[in-house]
Every structure is written in C-alpha cells, then in structure tokens.
PDB file of N, CA, C, O and CB in Angstrom:
ATOM      1  N   UNK A   1      -0.133  -7.120  -2.918  1.00  0.00           N
ATOM      2  CA  UNK A   1      -1.395  -7.388  -2.322  1.00  0.00           C
ATOM      3  C   UNK A   1      -2.463  -7.197  -3.386  1.00  0.00           C
ATOM      4  O   UNK A   1      -2.423  -6.237  -4.156  1.00  0.00           O
ATOM      5  CB  UNK A   1      -1.635  -6.490  -1.100  1.00  0.00           C
ATOM      6  N   UNK A   2      -3.410  -8.109  -3.422  1.00  0.00           N
ATOM      7  CA  UNK A   2      -4.542  -8.047  -4.334  1.00  0.00           C
ATOM      8  C   UNK A   2      -5.804  -7.886  -3.510  1.00  0.00           C
ATOM      9  O   UNK A   2      -6.047  -8.671  -2.593  1.00  0.00           O
ATOM     10  CB  UNK A   2      -4.618  -9.313  -5.237  1.00  0.00           C
ATOM     11  N   UNK A   3      -6.596  -6.903  -3.813  1.00  0.00           N
ATOM     12  CA  UNK A   3      -7.851  -6.683  -3.102  1.00  0.00           C
ATOM     13  C   UNK A   3      -8.995  -6.696  -4.104  1.00  0.00           C
ATOM     14  O   UNK A   3      -8.797  -6.487  -5.301  1.00  0.00           O
ATOM     15  CB  UNK A   3      -7.824  -5.343  -2.312  1.00  0.00           C
ATOM     16  N   UNK A   4     -10.186  -6.943  -3.596  1.00  0.00           N
ATOM     17  CA  UNK A   4     -11.366  -6.974  -4.463  1.00  0.00           C
ATOM     18  C   UNK A   4     -12.576  -6.508  -3.666  1.00  0.00           C
ATOM     19  O   UNK A   4     -12.502  -6.326  -2.450  1.00  0.00           O
ATOM     20  CB  UNK A   4     -11.602  -8.403  -5.046  1.00  0.00           C
ATOM     21  N   UNK A   5     -13.674  -6.321  -4.357  1.00  0.00           N
ATOM     22  CA  UNK A   5     -14.896  -5.884  -3.697  1.00  0.00           C
ATOM     23  C   UNK A   5     -15.468  -7.007  -2.846  1.00  0.00           C
ATOM     24  O   UNK A   5     -15.219  -8.186  -3.100  1.00  0.00           O
ATOM     25  CB  UNK A   5     -15.930  -5.415  -4.728  1.00  0.00           C
ATOM     26  N   UNK A   6     -16.230  -6.630  -1.845  1.00  0.00           N
ATOM     27  CA  UNK A   6     -16.875  -7.607  -0.978  1.00  0.00           C
ATOM     28  C   UNK A   6     -18.094  -8.188  -1.690  1.00  0.00           C
ATOM     29  O   UNK A   6     -18.865  -7.456  -2.310  1.00  0.00           O
ATOM     30  CB  UNK A   6     -17.280  -6.964   0.375  1.00  0.00           C
ATOM     31  N   UNK A   7     -18.262  -9.484  -1.600  1.00  0.00           N
ATOM     32  CA  UNK A   7     -19.441 -10.126  -2.181  1.00  0.00           C
ATOM     33  C   UNK A   7     -20.381 -10.560  -1.069  1.00  0.00           C
ATOM     34  O   UNK A   7     -19.984 -10.640   0.093  1.00  0.00           O
ATOM     35  CB  UNK A   7     -19.039 -11.339  -3.060  1.00  0.00           C
ATOM     36  N   UNK A   8     -21.587 -10.831  -1.417  1.00  0.00           N
ATOM     37  CA  UNK A   8     -22.587 -11.259  -0.436  1.00  0.00           C
ATOM     38  C   UNK A   8     -22.812 -12.766  -0.456  1.00  0.00           C
ATOM     39  O   UNK A   8     -23.723 -13.263   0.206  1.00  0.00           O
ATOM     40  CB  UNK A   8     -23.900 -10.546  -0.689  1.00  0.00           C
ATOM     41  N   UNK A   9     -22.017 -13.478  -1.188  1.00  0.00           N
ATOM     42  CA  UNK A   9     -22.130 -14.931  -1.234  1.00  0.00           C
ATOM     43  C   UNK A   9     -20.794 -15.550  -0.840  1.00  0.00           C
ATOM     44  O   UNK A   9     -19.740 -14.934  -1.001  1.00  0.00           O
ATOM     45  CB  UNK A   9     -22.568 -15.413  -2.646  1.00  0.00           C
ATOM     46  N   UNK A  10     -20.848 -16.752  -0.332  1.00  0.00           N
ATOM     47  CA  UNK A  10     -19.618 -17.460   0.023  1.00  0.00           C
ATOM     48  C   UNK A  10     -19.088 -18.187  -1.200  1.00  0.00           C
ATOM     49  O   UNK A  10     -19.844 -18.570  -2.094  1.00  0.00           O
ATOM     50  CB  UNK A  10     -19.860 -18.456   1.188  1.00  0.00           C
ATOM     51  N   UNK A  11     -17.800 -18.367  -1.220  1.00  0.00           N
ATOM     52  CA  UNK A  11     -17.160 -19.054  -2.332  1.00  0.00           C
ATOM     53  C   UNK A  11     -17.500 -20.537  -2.298  1.00  0.00           C
ATOM     54  O   UNK A  11     -17.468 -21.171  -1.243  1.00  0.00           O
ATOM     55  CB  UNK A  11     -15.637 -18.849  -2.292  1.00  0.00           C
ATOM     56  N   UNK A  12     -17.821 -21.074  -3.447  1.00  0.00           N
ATOM     57  CA  UNK A  12     -18.089 -22.520  -3.525  1.00  0.00           C
ATOM     58  C   UNK A  12     -16.829 -23.271  -3.938  1.00  0.00           C
ATOM     59  O   UNK A  12     -16.848 -24.494  -4.077  1.00  0.00           O
ATOM     60  CB  UNK A  12     -19.236 -22.815  -4.524  1.00  0.00           C
ATOM     61  N   UNK A  13     -15.750 -22.549  -4.132  1.00  0.00           N
ATOM     62  CA  UNK A  13     -14.469 -23.121  -4.530  1.00  0.00           C
ATOM     63  C   UNK A  13     -13.428 -22.736  -3.499  1.00  0.00           C
ATOM     64  O   UNK A  13     -13.461 -21.627  -2.966  1.00  0.00           O
ATOM     65  CB  UNK A  13     -14.049 -22.644  -5.949  1.00  0.00           C
ATOM     66  N   UNK A  14     -12.516 -23.629  -3.216  1.00  0.00           N
ATOM     67  CA  UNK A  14     -11.426 -23.327  -2.290  1.00  0.00           C
ATOM     68  C   UNK A  14     -10.114 -23.434  -3.055  1.00  0.00           C
ATOM     69  O   UNK A  14      -9.816 -24.474  -3.642  1.00  0.00           O
ATOM     70  CB  UNK A  14     -11.439 -24.293  -1.051  1.00  0.00           C
ATOM     71  N   UNK A  15      -9.335 -22.366  -3.049  1.00  0.00           N
ATOM     72  CA  UNK A  15      -8.022 -22.360  -3.680  1.00  0.00           C
ATOM     73  C   UNK A  15      -7.061 -23.109  -2.766  1.00  0.00           C
ATOM     74  O   UNK A  15      -6.975 -22.820  -1.572  1.00  0.00           O
ATOM     75  CB  UNK A  15      -7.523 -20.897  -3.956  1.00  0.00           C
ATOM     76  N   UNK A  16      -6.351 -24.058  -3.323  1.00  0.00           N
ATOM     77  CA  UNK A  16      -5.441 -24.888  -2.524  1.00  0.00           C
ATOM     78  C   UNK A  16      -4.317 -24.044  -1.943  1.00  0.00           C
ATOM     79  O   UNK A  16      -3.823 -23.110  -2.575  1.00  0.00           O
ATOM     80  CB  UNK A  16      -4.858 -26.031  -3.376  1.00  0.00           C
ATOM     81  N   UNK A  17      -3.923 -24.398  -0.712  1.00  0.00           N
ATOM     82  CA  UNK A  17      -2.753 -23.770  -0.085  1.00  0.00           C
ATOM     83  C   UNK A  17      -2.096 -24.777   0.836  1.00  0.00           C
ATOM     84  O   UNK A  17      -2.734 -25.705   1.334  1.00  0.00           O
ATOM     85  CB  UNK A  17      -3.149 -22.481   0.699  1.00  0.00           C
ATOM     86  N   UNK A  18      -0.799 -24.572   1.052  1.00  0.00           N
ATOM     87  CA  UNK A  18      -0.014 -25.447   1.916  1.00  0.00           C
ATOM     88  C   UNK A  18      -0.130 -25.000   3.367  1.00  0.00           C
ATOM     89  O   UNK A  18      -0.833 -24.037   3.677  1.00  0.00           O
ATOM     90  CB  UNK A  18       1.459 -25.463   1.477  1.00  0.00           C
ATOM     91  N   UNK A  19       0.562 -25.703   4.250  1.00  0.00           N
ATOM     92  CA  UNK A  19       0.563 -25.359   5.671  1.00  0.00           C
ATOM     93  C   UNK A  19       1.168 -23.976   5.914  1.00  0.00           C
ATOM     94  O   UNK A  19       0.870 -23.337   6.923  1.00  0.00           O
ATOM     95  CB  UNK A  19       1.332 -26.412   6.468  1.00  0.00           C
ATOM     96  N   UNK A  20       2.021 -23.512   4.990  1.00  0.00           N
ATOM     97  CA  UNK A  20       2.615 -22.175   5.123  1.00  0.00           C
ATOM     98  C   UNK A  20       1.764 -21.099   4.441  1.00  0.00           C
ATOM     99  O   UNK A  20       2.228 -19.981   4.218  1.00  0.00           O
ATOM    100  CB  UNK A  20       4.029 -22.167   4.532  1.00  0.00           C
ATOM    101  N   UNK A  21       0.532 -21.442   4.115  1.00  0.00           N
ATOM    102  CA  UNK A  21      -0.466 -20.534   3.528  1.00  0.00           C
ATOM    103  C   UNK A  21      -0.193 -20.171   2.071  1.00  0.00           C
ATOM    104  O   UNK A  21      -0.933 -19.370   1.500  1.00  0.00           O
ATOM    105  CB  UNK A  21      -0.534 -19.275   4.338  1.00  0.00           C
ATOM    106  N   UNK A  22       0.840 -20.731   1.454  1.00  0.00           N
ATOM    107  CA  UNK A  22       1.130 -20.443   0.051  1.00  0.00           C
ATOM    108  C   UNK A  22       0.410 -21.429  -0.861  1.00  0.00           C
ATOM    109  O   UNK A  22       0.179 -22.583  -0.501  1.00  0.00           O
ATOM    110  CB  UNK A  22       2.643 -20.488  -0.208  1.00  0.00           C
ATOM    111  N   UNK A  23       0.064 -20.948  -2.041  1.00  0.00           N
ATOM    112  CA  UNK A  23      -0.501 -21.818  -3.061  1.00  0.00           C
ATOM    113  C   UNK A  23       0.572 -22.794  -3.518  1.00  0.00           C
ATOM    114  O   UNK A  23       1.702 -22.378  -3.776  1.00  0.00           O
ATOM    115  CB  UNK A  23      -1.055 -20.996  -4.259  1.00  0.00           C
ATOM    116  N   UNK A  24       0.250 -24.089  -3.627  1.00  0.00           N
ATOM    117  CA  UNK A  24       1.264 -25.052  -4.065  1.00  0.00           C
ATOM    118  C   UNK A  24       1.647 -24.876  -5.535  1.00  0.00           C
ATOM    119  O   UNK A  24       2.732 -25.293  -5.941  1.00  0.00           O
ATOM    120  CB  UNK A  24       0.763 -26.465  -3.839  1.00  0.00           C
ATOM    121  N   UNK A  25       0.784 -24.271  -6.327  1.00  0.00           N
ATOM    122  CA  UNK A  25       1.068 -24.128  -7.757  1.00  0.00           C
ATOM    123  C   UNK A  25       1.557 -22.729  -8.138  1.00  0.00           C
ATOM    124  O   UNK A  25       1.994 -22.519  -9.269  1.00  0.00           O
ATOM    125  CB  UNK A  25      -0.169 -24.460  -8.556  1.00  0.00           C
ATOM    126  N   UNK A  26       1.489 -21.778  -7.216  1.00  0.00           N
ATOM    127  CA  UNK A  26       1.935 -20.410  -7.503  1.00  0.00           C
ATOM    128  C   UNK A  26       2.679 -19.868  -6.283  1.00  0.00           C
ATOM    129  O   UNK A  26       2.099 -19.183  -5.441  1.00  0.00           O
ATOM    130  CB  UNK A  26       0.724 -19.484  -7.873  1.00  0.00           C
ATOM    131  N   UNK A  27       3.950 -20.180  -6.203  1.00  0.00           N
ATOM    132  CA  UNK A  27       4.755 -19.754  -5.064  1.00  0.00           C
ATOM    133  C   UNK A  27       4.688 -18.238  -4.909  1.00  0.00           C
ATOM    134  O   UNK A  27       4.812 -17.494  -5.882  1.00  0.00           O
ATOM    135  CB  UNK A  27       6.217 -20.214  -5.230  1.00  0.00           C
ATOM    136  N   UNK A  28       4.490 -17.799  -3.683  1.00  0.00           N
ATOM    137  CA  UNK A  28       4.374 -16.370  -3.414  1.00  0.00           C
ATOM    138  C   UNK A  28       2.942 -15.875  -3.394  1.00  0.00           C
ATOM    139  O   UNK A  28       2.691 -14.722  -3.046  1.00  0.00           O
ATOM    140  CB  UNK A  28       5.143 -15.601  -4.430  1.00  0.00           C
ATOM    141  N   UNK A  29       1.996 -16.732  -3.764  1.00  0.00           N
ATOM    142  CA  UNK A  29       0.575 -16.390  -3.713  1.00  0.00           C
ATOM    143  C   UNK A  29      -0.002 -16.961  -2.424  1.00  0.00           C
ATOM    144  O   UNK A  29       0.131 -18.155  -2.154  1.00  0.00           O
ATOM    145  CB  UNK A  29      -0.194 -16.937  -4.970  1.00  0.00           C
ATOM    146  N   UNK A  30      -0.631 -16.122  -1.643  1.00  0.00           N
ATOM    147  CA  UNK A  30      -1.191 -16.515  -0.360  1.00  0.00           C
ATOM    148  C   UNK A  30      -2.705 -16.377  -0.397  1.00  0.00           C
ATOM    149  O   UNK A  30      -3.234 -15.348   0.024  1.00  0.00           O
ATOM    150  CB  UNK A  30      -0.596 -15.668   0.781  1.00  0.00           C
ATOM    151  N   UNK A  31      -3.426 -17.399  -0.897  1.00  0.00           N
ATOM    152  CA  UNK A  31      -4.887 -17.306  -0.943  1.00  0.00           C
ATOM    153  C   UNK A  31      -5.457 -17.264   0.475  1.00  0.00           C
ATOM    154  O   UNK A  31      -5.145 -18.117   1.305  1.00  0.00           O
ATOM    155  CB  UNK A  31      -5.486 -18.497  -1.731  1.00  0.00           C
ATOM    156  N   UNK A  32      -6.285 -16.276   0.737  1.00  0.00           N
ATOM    157  CA  UNK A  32      -6.819 -16.110   2.091  1.00  0.00           C
ATOM    158  C   UNK A  32      -8.182 -15.453   2.023  1.00  0.00           C
ATOM    159  O   UNK A  32      -8.524 -14.781   1.051  1.00  0.00           O
ATOM    160  CB  UNK A  32      -5.861 -15.275   2.970  1.00  0.00           C
ATOM    161  N   UNK A  33      -8.950 -15.663   3.074  1.00  0.00           N
ATOM    162  CA  UNK A  33     -10.230 -14.984   3.213  1.00  0.00           C
ATOM    163  C   UNK A  33     -11.387 -15.692   2.546  1.00  0.00           C
ATOM    164  O   UNK A  33     -11.290 -16.849   2.136  1.00  0.00           O
ATOM    165  CB  UNK A  33     -10.125 -13.624   2.667  1.00  0.00           C
ATOM    166  N   UNK A  34     -12.468 -14.975   2.451  1.00  0.00           N
ATOM    167  CA  UNK A  34     -13.713 -15.550   1.955  1.00  0.00           C
ATOM    168  C   UNK A  34     -13.664 -15.894   0.473  1.00  0.00           C
ATOM    169  O   UNK A  34     -14.166 -16.941   0.067  1.00  0.00           O
ATOM    170  CB  UNK A  34     -14.845 -14.602   2.208  1.00  0.00           C
ATOM    171  N   UNK A  35     -13.071 -15.035  -0.332  1.00  0.00           N
ATOM    172  CA  UNK A  35     -13.007 -15.281  -1.776  1.00  0.00           C
ATOM    173  C   UNK A  35     -12.193 -16.505  -2.139  1.00  0.00           C
ATOM    174  O   UNK A  35     -12.446 -17.144  -3.161  1.00  0.00           O
ATOM    175  CB  UNK A  35     -12.432 -14.087  -2.471  1.00  0.00           C
ATOM    176  N   UNK A  36     -11.213 -16.835  -1.303  1.00  0.00           N
ATOM    177  CA  UNK A  36     -10.377 -18.011  -1.541  1.00  0.00           C
ATOM    178  C   UNK A  36     -10.996 -19.268  -0.945  1.00  0.00           C
ATOM    179  O   UNK A  36     -10.484 -20.369  -1.148  1.00  0.00           O
ATOM    180  CB  UNK A  36      -8.983 -17.796  -0.962  1.00  0.00           C
ATOM    181  N   UNK A  37     -12.096 -19.112  -0.211  1.00  0.00           N
ATOM    182  CA  UNK A  37     -12.802 -20.259   0.347  1.00  0.00           C
ATOM    183  C   UNK A  37     -12.377 -20.641   1.753  1.00  0.00           C
ATOM    184  O   UNK A  37     -12.660 -21.754   2.196  1.00  0.00           O
ATOM    185  CB  UNK A  37     -12.618 -21.419  -0.536  1.00  0.00           C
ATOM    186  N   UNK A  38     -11.701 -19.742   2.470  1.00  0.00           N
ATOM    187  CA  UNK A  38     -11.206 -20.064   3.804  1.00  0.00           C
ATOM    188  C   UNK A  38     -11.915 -19.318   4.915  1.00  0.00           C
ATOM    189  O   UNK A  38     -11.479 -19.381   6.065  1.00  0.00           O
ATOM    190  CB  UNK A  38      -9.753 -19.779   3.879  1.00  0.00           C
ATOM    191  N   UNK A  39     -12.975 -18.625   4.614  1.00  0.00           N
ATOM    192  CA  UNK A  39     -13.695 -17.881   5.643  1.00  0.00           C
ATOM    193  C   UNK A  39     -15.168 -17.803   5.260  1.00  0.00           C
ATOM    194  O   UNK A  39     -15.536 -17.995   4.101  1.00  0.00           O
ATOM    195  CB  UNK A  39     -13.094 -16.455   5.828  1.00  0.00           C
ATOM    196  N   UNK A  40     -15.998 -17.520   6.253  1.00  0.00           N
ATOM    197  CA  UNK A  40     -17.429 -17.424   6.006  1.00  0.00           C
ATOM    198  C   UNK A  40     -18.030 -16.130   6.512  1.00  0.00           C
ATOM    199  O   UNK A  40     -19.239 -16.060   6.734  1.00  0.00           O
ATOM    200  CB  UNK A  40     -18.132 -18.579   6.638  1.00  0.00           C
ATOM    201  N   UNK A  41     -17.235 -15.126   6.696  1.00  0.00           N
ATOM    202  CA  UNK A  41     -17.714 -13.844   7.180  1.00  0.00           C
ATOM    203  C   UNK A  41     -16.561 -12.891   7.391  1.00  0.00           C
ATOM    204  O   UNK A  41     -15.399 -13.263   7.229  1.00  0.00           O
ATOM    205  CB  UNK A  41     -18.497 -14.015   8.468  1.00  0.00           C
ATOM    206  N   UNK A  42     -16.879 -11.672   7.750  1.00  0.00           N
ATOM    207  CA  UNK A  42     -15.846 -10.643   7.825  1.00  0.00           C
ATOM    208  C   UNK A  42     -14.829 -10.906   8.941  1.00  0.00           C
ATOM    209  O   UNK A  42     -13.642 -10.632   8.764  1.00  0.00           O
ATOM    210  CB  UNK A  42     -16.490  -9.290   8.031  1.00  0.00           C
ATOM    211  N   UNK A  43     -15.269 -11.424  10.067  1.00  0.00           N
ATOM    212  CA  UNK A  43     -14.337 -11.665  11.172  1.00  0.00           C
ATOM    213  C   UNK A  43     -13.413 -12.831  10.839  1.00  0.00           C
ATOM    214  O   UNK A  43     -12.200 -12.724  11.020  1.00  0.00           O
ATOM    215  CB  UNK A  43     -15.103 -11.948  12.482  1.00  0.00           C
ATOM    216  N   UNK A  44     -13.960 -13.927  10.362  1.00  0.00           N
ATOM    217  CA  UNK A  44     -13.102 -15.070  10.025  1.00  0.00           C
ATOM    218  C   UNK A  44     -12.203 -14.747   8.836  1.00  0.00           C
ATOM    219  O   UNK A  44     -11.093 -15.273   8.751  1.00  0.00           O
ATOM    220  CB  UNK A  44     -13.957 -16.311   9.715  1.00  0.00           C
ATOM    221  N   UNK A  45     -12.653 -13.899   7.921  1.00  0.00           N
ATOM    222  CA  UNK A  45     -11.805 -13.474   6.805  1.00  0.00           C
ATOM    223  C   UNK A  45     -10.646 -12.622   7.313  1.00  0.00           C
ATOM    224  O   UNK A  45      -9.516 -12.760   6.844  1.00  0.00           O
ATOM    225  CB  UNK A  45     -12.630 -12.688   5.764  1.00  0.00           C
ATOM    226  N   UNK A  46     -10.927 -11.748   8.267  1.00  0.00           N
ATOM    227  CA  UNK A  46      -9.875 -10.911   8.849  1.00  0.00           C
ATOM    228  C   UNK A  46      -8.843 -11.767   9.573  1.00  0.00           C
ATOM    229  O   UNK A  46      -7.640 -11.545   9.434  1.00  0.00           O
ATOM    230  CB  UNK A  46     -10.478  -9.881   9.816  1.00  0.00           C
ATOM    231  N   UNK A  47      -9.305 -12.735  10.338  1.00  0.00           N
ATOM    232  CA  UNK A  47      -8.390 -13.627  11.068  1.00  0.00           C
ATOM    233  C   UNK A  47      -7.543 -14.422  10.083  1.00  0.00           C
ATOM    234  O   UNK A  47      -6.340 -14.577  10.289  1.00  0.00           O
ATOM    235  CB  UNK A  47      -9.178 -14.590  11.999  1.00  0.00           C
ATOM    236  N   UNK A  48      -8.150 -14.923   9.025  1.00  0.00           N
ATOM    237  CA  UNK A  48      -7.410 -15.689   8.029  1.00  0.00           C
ATOM    238  C   UNK A  48      -6.378 -14.802   7.333  1.00  0.00           C
ATOM    239  O   UNK A  48      -5.272 -15.257   7.039  1.00  0.00           O
ATOM    240  CB  UNK A  48      -8.373 -16.306   6.997  1.00  0.00           C
ATOM    241  N   UNK A  49      -6.723 -13.556   7.070  1.00  0.00           N
ATOM    242  CA  UNK A  49      -5.785 -12.621   6.465  1.00  0.00           C
ATOM    243  C   UNK A  49      -4.603 -12.335   7.371  1.00  0.00           C
ATOM    244  O   UNK A  49      -3.467 -12.243   6.906  1.00  0.00           O
ATOM    245  CB  UNK A  49      -6.484 -11.333   6.120  1.00  0.00           C
ATOM    246  N   UNK A  50      -4.866 -12.194   8.660  1.00  0.00           N
ATOM    247  CA  UNK A  50      -3.780 -11.970   9.626  1.00  0.00           C
ATOM    248  C   UNK A  50      -2.861 -13.188   9.668  1.00  0.00           C
ATOM    249  O   UNK A  50      -1.640 -13.041   9.704  1.00  0.00           O
ATOM    250  CB  UNK A  50      -4.351 -11.676  11.042  1.00  0.00           C
ATOM    251  N   UNK A  51      -3.432 -14.369   9.663  1.00  0.00           N
ATOM    252  CA  UNK A  51      -2.610 -15.591   9.689  1.00  0.00           C
ATOM    253  C   UNK A  51      -1.769 -15.719   8.420  1.00  0.00           C
ATOM    254  O   UNK A  51      -0.607 -16.121   8.486  1.00  0.00           O
ATOM    255  CB  UNK A  51      -3.503 -16.837   9.851  1.00  0.00           C
ATOM    256  N   UNK A  52      -2.341 -15.384   7.281  1.00  0.00           N
ATOM    257  CA  UNK A  52      -1.574 -15.421   6.030  1.00  0.00           C
ATOM    258  C   UNK A  52      -0.451 -14.391   6.064  1.00  0.00           C
ATOM    259  O   UNK A  52       0.657 -14.665   5.603  1.00  0.00           O
ATOM    260  CB  UNK A  52      -2.496 -15.163   4.817  1.00  0.00           C
ATOM    261  N   UNK A  53      -0.731 -13.206   6.610  1.00  0.00           N
ATOM    262  CA  UNK A  53       0.297 -12.168   6.734  1.00  0.00           C
ATOM    263  C   UNK A  53       1.412 -12.616   7.672  1.00  0.00           C
ATOM    264  O   UNK A  53       2.586 -12.365   7.402  1.00  0.00           O
ATOM    265  CB  UNK A  53      -0.321 -10.856   7.240  1.00  0.00           C
ATOM    266  N   UNK A  54       1.055 -13.273   8.764  1.00  0.00           N
ATOM    267  CA  UNK A  54       2.065 -13.783   9.689  1.00  0.00           C
ATOM    268  C   UNK A  54       2.935 -14.844   9.024  1.00  0.00           C
ATOM    269  O   UNK A  54       4.139 -14.908   9.271  1.00  0.00           O
ATOM    270  CB  UNK A  54       1.400 -14.359  10.941  1.00  0.00           C
ATOM    271  N   UNK A  55       2.320 -15.684   8.175  1.00  0.00           N
ATOM    272  CA  UNK A  55       3.098 -16.693   7.446  1.00  0.00           C
ATOM    273  C   UNK A  55       4.075 -16.018   6.494  1.00  0.00           C
ATOM    274  O   UNK A  55       5.224 -16.445   6.383  1.00  0.00           O
ATOM    275  CB  UNK A  55       2.165 -17.649   6.667  1.00  0.00           C
ATOM    276  N   UNK A  56       3.638 -14.981   5.813  1.00  0.00           N
ATOM    277  CA  UNK A  56       4.510 -14.241   4.903  1.00  0.00           C
ATOM    278  C   UNK A  56       5.646 -13.569   5.669  1.00  0.00           C
ATOM    279  O   UNK A  56       6.795 -13.611   5.227  1.00  0.00           O
ATOM    280  CB  UNK A  56       3.705 -13.191   4.121  1.00  0.00           C
ATOM    281  N   UNK A  57       5.349 -12.960   6.791  1.00  0.00           N
ATOM    282  CA  UNK A  57       6.380 -12.341   7.630  1.00  0.00           C
ATOM    283  C   UNK A  57       7.398 -13.387   8.079  1.00  0.00           C
ATOM    284  O   UNK A  57       8.602 -13.129   8.081  1.00  0.00           O
ATOM    285  CB  UNK A  57       5.742 -11.654   8.859  1.00  0.00           C
ATOM    286  N   UNK A  58       6.909 -14.567   8.457  1.00  0.00           N
ATOM    287  CA  UNK A  58       7.801 -15.641   8.873  1.00  0.00           C
ATOM    288  C   UNK A  58       8.751 -16.076   7.770  1.00  0.00           C
ATOM    289  O   UNK A  58       9.915 -16.378   8.033  1.00  0.00           O
ATOM    290  CB  UNK A  58       6.997 -16.819   9.338  1.00  0.00           C
ATOM    291  N   UNK A  59       8.266 -16.108   6.547  1.00  0.00           N
ATOM    292  CA  UNK A  59       9.113 -16.491   5.413  1.00  0.00           C
ATOM    293  C   UNK A  59      10.202 -15.439   5.198  1.00  0.00           C
ATOM    294  O   UNK A  59      11.367 -15.781   4.996  1.00  0.00           O
ATOM    295  CB  UNK A  59       8.262 -16.665   4.121  1.00  0.00           C
ATOM    296  N   UNK A  60       9.825 -14.161   5.242  1.00  0.00           N
ATOM    297  CA  UNK A  60      10.822 -13.107   5.068  1.00  0.00           C
ATOM    298  C   UNK A  60      11.796 -13.050   6.238  1.00  0.00           C
ATOM    299  O   UNK A  60      12.985 -12.803   6.040  1.00  0.00           O
ATOM    300  CB  UNK A  60      10.137 -11.761   4.901  1.00  0.00           C
ATOM    301  N   UNK A  61      11.309 -13.273   7.443  1.00  0.00           N
ATOM    302  CA  UNK A  61      12.167 -13.221   8.630  1.00  0.00           C
ATOM    303  C   UNK A  61      13.206 -14.343   8.633  1.00  0.00           C
ATOM    304  O   UNK A  61      14.315 -14.173   9.140  1.00  0.00           O
ATOM    305  CB  UNK A  61      11.316 -13.301   9.894  1.00  0.00           C
ATOM    306  N   UNK A  62      12.833 -15.492   8.062  1.00  0.00           N
ATOM    307  CA  UNK A  62      13.756 -16.626   8.038  1.00  0.00           C
ATOM    308  C   UNK A  62      14.711 -16.578   6.851  1.00  0.00           C
ATOM    309  O   UNK A  62      15.611 -17.410   6.738  1.00  0.00           O
ATOM    310  CB  UNK A  62      12.979 -17.920   8.009  1.00  0.00           C
ATOM    311  N   UNK A  63      14.516 -15.611   5.975  1.00  0.00           N
ATOM    312  CA  UNK A  63      15.375 -15.504   4.794  1.00  0.00           C
ATOM    313  C   UNK A  63      14.998 -16.471   3.699  1.00  0.00           C
ATOM    314  O   UNK A  63      15.760 -16.648   2.748  1.00  0.00           O
ATOM    315  CB  UNK A  63      16.800 -15.727   5.175  1.00  0.00           C
ATOM    316  N   UNK A  64      13.845 -17.101   3.805  1.00  0.00           N
ATOM    317  CA  UNK A  64      13.415 -18.089   2.822  1.00  0.00           C
ATOM    318  C   UNK A  64      12.610 -17.514   1.685  1.00  0.00           C
ATOM    319  O   UNK A  64      11.557 -18.047   1.336  1.00  0.00           O
ATOM    320  CB  UNK A  64      12.621 -19.137   3.485  1.00  0.00           C
ATOM    321  N   UNK A  65      13.089 -16.431   1.099  1.00  0.00           N
ATOM    322  CA  UNK A  65      12.376 -15.804  -0.010  1.00  0.00           C
ATOM    323  C   UNK A  65      13.354 -15.488  -1.128  1.00  0.00           C
ATOM    324  O   UNK A  65      14.565 -15.441  -0.916  1.00  0.00           O
ATOM    325  CB  UNK A  65      11.646 -14.521   0.454  1.00  0.00           C
ATOM    326  N   UNK A  66      12.816 -15.274  -2.319  1.00  0.00           N
ATOM    327  CA  UNK A  66      13.631 -14.888  -3.470  1.00  0.00           C
ATOM    328  C   UNK A  66      13.475 -13.397  -3.687  1.00  0.00           C
ATOM    329  O   UNK A  66      12.355 -12.887  -3.707  1.00  0.00           O
ATOM    330  CB  UNK A  66      13.226 -15.684  -4.750  1.00  0.00           C
ATOM    331  N   UNK A  67      14.579 -12.693  -3.851  1.00  0.00           N
ATOM    332  CA  UNK A  67      14.518 -11.245  -4.108  1.00  0.00           C
ATOM    333  C   UNK A  67      14.345 -10.975  -5.569  1.00  0.00           C
ATOM    334  O   UNK A  67      14.273  -9.817  -5.979  1.00  0.00           O
ATOM    335  CB  UNK A  67      15.769 -10.542  -3.599  1.00  0.00           C
TER     336      UNK A  67
END
C-alpha cells in the first residue's frame, strides 16, 4: 500500500486503469482516489479505495495472482 499526504487541489491527470482497477502498464498497481484522478473529495476517494480493495480481494480469492 502506498499512502501520501492530502492535497487541497484535484488531480488534473488520470492514471489509466482497467475494469479490474489495475493499471494496464503496471500489473499489481491499483490507482485509486483523488491523487490518481478518480475522485473529487474525501467521500468519493474513500469509496473508490474500497472498490479498488474489493477488486484486489477478488483477484486473490480467485487465485489469479502471482506469489
């Protein structure tokens, strides 16, 4: 997990991600929240983080991960 300080501005860039919330160019990276360009406030960032976490759980639950 990577965390960072909260900023007071919205991201003008959106990091690409697939339908499974993973970055298409960096497998295992789940860009989420305001810094990645997918939210515009603390509540929507939290919801996006939960959805990304659920996608990660789904990948591990299905056995579709590399150890």
